[in-house]
C-alpha positions in Angstrom: -25.7 134.6 193.7 -26.9 131.0 193.4 -28.3 129.1 196.4 -26.1 126.0 196.5 -26.7 123.0 198.7 -23.9 120.5 199.2 -24.8 117.2 200.7 -22.3 114.7 202.3 -22.3 111.6 204.4 -25.0 109.1 203.6 -25.9 105.6 204.5 -23.5 103.6 202.3 -20.2 101.9 203.2 -18.5 104.9 201.6 -19.9 107.3 204.2 -16.5 108.4 205.5 -15.1 108.8 201.9 -18.0 111.2 201.2 -17.1 113.4 204.1 -13.5 113.3 202.9 -14.6 114.4 199.4 -16.8 117.1 200.8 -14.0 118.5 202.9 -11.9 119.0 199.7 -14.9 120.5 197.8 -15.5 123.0 200.6 -11.8 124.0 200.7 -11.8 124.6 196.9 -15.3 126.2 196.5 -15.5 129.8 195.3 -17.6 130.7 198.3 -18.1 134.3 197.2 -20.2 133.0 194.2 -22.7 131.0 196.2 -25.1 131.2 199.1 -24.1 127.9 200.7 -26.2 125.4 202.6 -24.3 122.4 204.0 -26.2 119.2 204.7 -25.0 116.0 206.3 -26.8 112.6 206.3 -25.8 110.3 209.1 -25.5 106.5 208.7 -29.0 106.0 210.0 -30.4 108.3 207.3 -31.1 111.4 209.4 -30.5 114.8 207.7 -28.8 117.7 209.5 -28.0 121.3 208.6 -24.3 121.5 209.3 -21.9 124.3 210.4 -20.4 125.3 207.0 -17.4 126.9 208.6 -15.8 123.7 209.9 -12.6 122.7 208.1 -12.6 118.9 208.4 -15.8 117.0 208.0 -14.0 113.7 208.7 -13.7 114.5 212.4 -16.1 112.9 214.9 -17.3 116.4 215.7 -18.8 116.9 212.2 -22.3 117.0 213.6 -21.5 119.4 216.4 -23.7 122.6 216.2 -25.9 120.9 213.6 -29.7 121.2 213.4 -31.9 118.3 212.6 -33.9 118.9 209.4 -37.6 118.2 209.8 -38.8 119.2 206.3 -36.2 117.9 203.8 -38.4 118.5 200.8 -39.1 122.1 201.6 -35.4 122.8 202.1 -34.6 121.2 198.8 -37.2 123.3 197.0 -35.5 126.5 198.3 -32.3 125.7 196.5 -31.1 126.8 193.0 -28.8 123.8 192.6 -27.6 120.8 194.6 -24.2 119.1 194.7 -24.6 115.6 196.2 -21.0 114.7 197.3 -22.3 111.2 198.0 -20.8 107.9 197.1 -22.4 104.4 197.0 -25.9 103.2 197.7 -28.6 105.9 198.5 -26.3 108.6 197.2 -24.9 107.5 193.8 -27.4 104.9 192.8 -30.3 107.0 191.5 -32.3 107.1 194.7 -31.5 110.6 195.9 -31.3 111.8 192.3 -35.0 110.8 192.0 -35.8 112.9 195.1 -34.1 115.9 193.4 -36.1 115.3 190.2 -39.3 115.3 192.2 -38.3 118.5 193.9 -37.5 120.0 190.4 -34.1 121.2 191.5 -31.0 121.0 189.2 -28.2 118.9 190.6 -24.6 118.0 189.8 -24.0 114.6 188.3 -25.7 111.8 186.3 -29.5 111.5 186.3 -31.6 108.8 187.9 -31.2 106.1 185.2 -27.5 106.5 184.5 -26.8 106.6 188.3 -28.8 103.5 188.9 -27.4 101.5 186.0 -23.8 102.5 186.6 -24.0 101.6 190.3 -24.8 98.0 189.5 -21.7 96.4 187.9 -23.9 93.5 186.5 -26.3 95.6 184.7 -23.6 98.0 183.5 -22.0 94.9 181.9 -25.2 93.9 180.2 -25.8 97.4 178.6 -22.2 97.8 177.5 -22.1 94.4 175.9 -24.6 95.8 173.4 -22.2 98.6 172.3 -19.1 96.4 172.0 -17.1 97.5 175.1 -14.7 94.6 175.9 -15.0 93.2 179.4 -13.4 90.4 181.4 -15.4 87.1 181.6 -17.8 87.2 184.6 -20.7 85.5 186.3 -23.7 87.0 188.0 -24.6 85.6 191.4 -27.7 86.5 193.2 -28.5 86.2 196.9 -32.2 85.2 196.9 -34.6 86.4 199.6 -34.5 83.0 201.1 -30.7 83.4 201.6 -29.7 80.9 198.8 -27.0 81.9 196.4 -27.5 81.1 192.7 -25.8 81.8 189.4 -28.0 83.7 186.9 -27.2 83.2 183.2 -27.9 85.4 180.3 -31.4 83.9 179.9 -31.9 84.6 183.7 -32.1 80.9 184.4 -30.7 80.0 187.9 -28.5 77.2 189.2 -27.1 76.7 192.7 -23.9 75.0 191.5 -21.8 78.1 191.8 -18.4 76.3 192.2 -18.8 74.3 189.0 -19.8 77.4 187.1 -16.7 79.3 188.3 -14.4 76.4 187.6 -15.7 75.9 184.1 -16.1 79.5 183.0 -13.6 81.5 184.9 -11.1 79.4 186.9 -9.0 80.4 189.8 -7.8 82.9 191.0 -10.9 85.1 190.5 -12.4 88.2 192.0 -15.7 88.3 193.9 -17.3 91.8 194.1 -20.4 93.2 195.7 -22.1 94.6 192.6 -23.4 97.8 194.0 -20.5 98.8 196.3 -17.6 101.1 195.7 -14.1 102.0 196.9 -13.3 98.3 196.6 -15.5 97.6 199.6 -16.8 94.0 199.3 -14.2 93.1 196.8 -12.1 90.0 197.3 -9.5 87.9 195.5 -10.2 84.2 195.7 -7.1 82.0 195.0 -8.5 78.6 196.0 -11.8 77.0 195.2 -12.3 75.8 198.8 -12.5 79.5 199.8 -15.1 80.6 197.3 -18.3 80.0 199.1 -17.1 81.6 202.4 -15.9 84.7 200.5 -19.2 84.8 198.5 -21.0 85.0 201.8 -18.7 87.9 202.9 -19.6 89.8 199.7 -23.2 89.0 200.3 -23.1 91.1 203.5 -22.8 94.1 201.3 -25.1 93.3 198.4 -27.5 90.7 197.1 -26.0 91.2 193.6 -22.5 89.8 193.3 -20.2 89.6 190.3 -17.5 87.1 190.0 -14.8 88.0 187.4 -11.8 86.2 185.9 -8.4 87.4 187.2 -6.0 88.9 184.8 -2.5 90.2 185.3 -3.3 93.8 184.5 -2.5 97.5 184.7 -5.3 99.7 186.1 -6.1 102.8 184.1 -8.6 105.6 184.6 -10.1 108.5 182.6 -12.2 111.4 183.6 -15.3 112.5 181.5 -16.7 116.0 181.9 -19.7 117.5 180.1 -23.2 116.7 178.9 -24.0 116.4 175.1 -20.4 117.1 174.0 -18.2 115.8 176.9 -14.4 116.0 177.0 -12.2 113.1 178.1 -9.0 113.5 180.0 -5.7 111.9 179.3 -5.3 108.4 180.8 -4.0 108.0 184.3 -2.4 104.9 185.8 -3.0 103.4 189.2 0.1 101.9 190.9 -1.3 100.1 193.9 0.9 98.9 196.7 -0.3 95.4 197.1 -2.1 92.7 195.0 -4.8 95.1 193.8 -6.4 98.5 194.5 -8.1 97.9 197.8 -9.9 100.4 200.0 -6.7 100.6 202.2 -4.4 101.2 199.2 -6.7 103.9 197.8 -7.1 106.0 201.0 -4.5 104.8 203.6 -1.4 103.5 201.9 1.0 106.2 201.0 3.0 103.8 198.8 0.2 103.5 196.3 0.7 106.0 193.5 -0.9 107.5 190.4 0.7 108.6 187.2 -0.6 111.0 184.5 -0.3 110.3 181.7 -0.2 106.5 182.0 3.0 104.6 181.2 1.4 102.7 178.3 1.4 103.0 174.5 -0.2 106.2 173.1 -2.4 104.2 170.8 -3.7 102.2 173.7 -4.4 105.4 175.6 -6.3 106.8 172.7 -8.5 103.7 172.4 -9.3 103.9 176.1 -10.4 107.5 175.7 -12.7 106.4 172.8 -14.1 103.6 175.0 -14.6 106.0 177.9 -16.7 108.4 175.8 -18.8 105.5 174.4 -19.4 104.2 177.9 -20.5 107.6 179.2 -22.9 108.0 176.3 -24.2 104.5 176.5 -25.4 104.9 180.1 -26.7 108.4 179.2 -24.1 110.1 181.4 -24.5 113.7 182.6 -22.0 116.1 184.1 -19.1 113.8 185.1 -17.9 110.2 185.4 -14.6 108.4 186.0 -14.3 105.4 183.7 -11.9 102.7 184.7 -10.1 100.0 182.6 -7.8 97.0 182.9 -5.0 96.5 180.4 -3.8 92.9 180.2 0.0 92.9 180.6 0.4 89.8 178.4 -1.9 90.6 175.5 -2.4 94.4 175.7 -6.2 93.8 175.6 -8.2 96.6 177.1 -11.2 95.7 179.4 -13.7 98.0 181.1 -13.6 97.8 184.8 -16.4 100.2 185.8 -17.9 103.6 185.4 -18.2 105.7 188.5 -20.8 108.5 188.3 -19.8 110.3 191.4 -16.1 109.7 191.7 -14.0 110.6 194.8 -13.2 114.3 195.3 -10.7 113.8 198.1 -7.3 115.6 197.9 -5.8 112.3 196.5 -8.6 111.3 194.2 -7.9 110.6 190.5 -10.9 112.5 189.0 -9.8 116.0 190.0 -6.2 115.2 189.2 -7.1 114.1 185.7 -9.2 117.2 185.1 -6.4 119.4 186.5 -4.2 117.8 183.9 -6.5 119.3 181.3 -5.8 122.8 182.7 -9.0 123.0 184.8 -8.3 123.8 188.5 -10.3 122.1 191.2 -12.2 125.3 192.0 -13.1 125.9 188.3 -14.1 122.2 188.0 -16.7 122.8 190.8 -18.1 125.8 189.0 -18.2 124.0 185.7 -20.1 121.0 187.3 -22.6 123.4 188.8 -23.1 125.1 185.4 -23.6 121.7 183.8 -26.3 120.9 186.3 -28.7 123.4 184.7 -28.8 121.6 181.4 -31.9 119.6 182.1 
């Protein structure tokens, strides 16, 4: 029986989503196959050994009957494998993956480099440009240590005339996104140029790297990738948000937002998206799993990459387990398969 540690919580803006995901994982885990250790990280970064019998980790009582972990590294070294059900910074960005690498313990998901690169939308764009993945026009804005915001071009030259750059290269409306945030946290639509700088400062509360993208009238499509050297790609799913775009609220709180598998788009377009998803996964040196998201321009049928998510949501409504289930792999078997893939090091 393998010694399995599952970790949830974390210090990112997606802390609560992590606990939602972990609740679903625990409900679907074949517990008879593992010696389970459940660990929670609170928003201040403290690690706790949790009561693994609790049924809902989203409750305020999730830390009741927990024990503070004094020697984290020693506990990690005792495990056979780790499943970090963590989203966002310090959980999905390569930092905790580096800790697992130092401890020499196999773990579910992408390795340190892929996790770090895929977490930063700006550097994901730079890498995927080299392999010909189409992307919407965008600008990289950096919040400097002195608090000034500057546009950084492809030669890494800087200018503080952000408004002119947006007007000339993207136009309005546009989207402002915190580059290393997820679940649409720190993502804003800007319809009027007079609102740009205020919204830029709002995004800057979440990240010092900010991406500004052109706005297109699009359909949002997603695929699931599972595997290591020879990964499989699911059919394409379609997001039907209730509202202007797929916000945090429409993802997790709005029951009128829906998903559809397979997507209601041309079969040739779906096949091209699956080809792109596989190329994206390999280009960032993916491992285990990823969800790869795309835009489809309603006017031109042009496909654009949105992002790659190396630890997608595992909640009961999340798209990744739904897409894998469409392949005939149950949620419980998916967990087993991800754990098996973790041992390919």
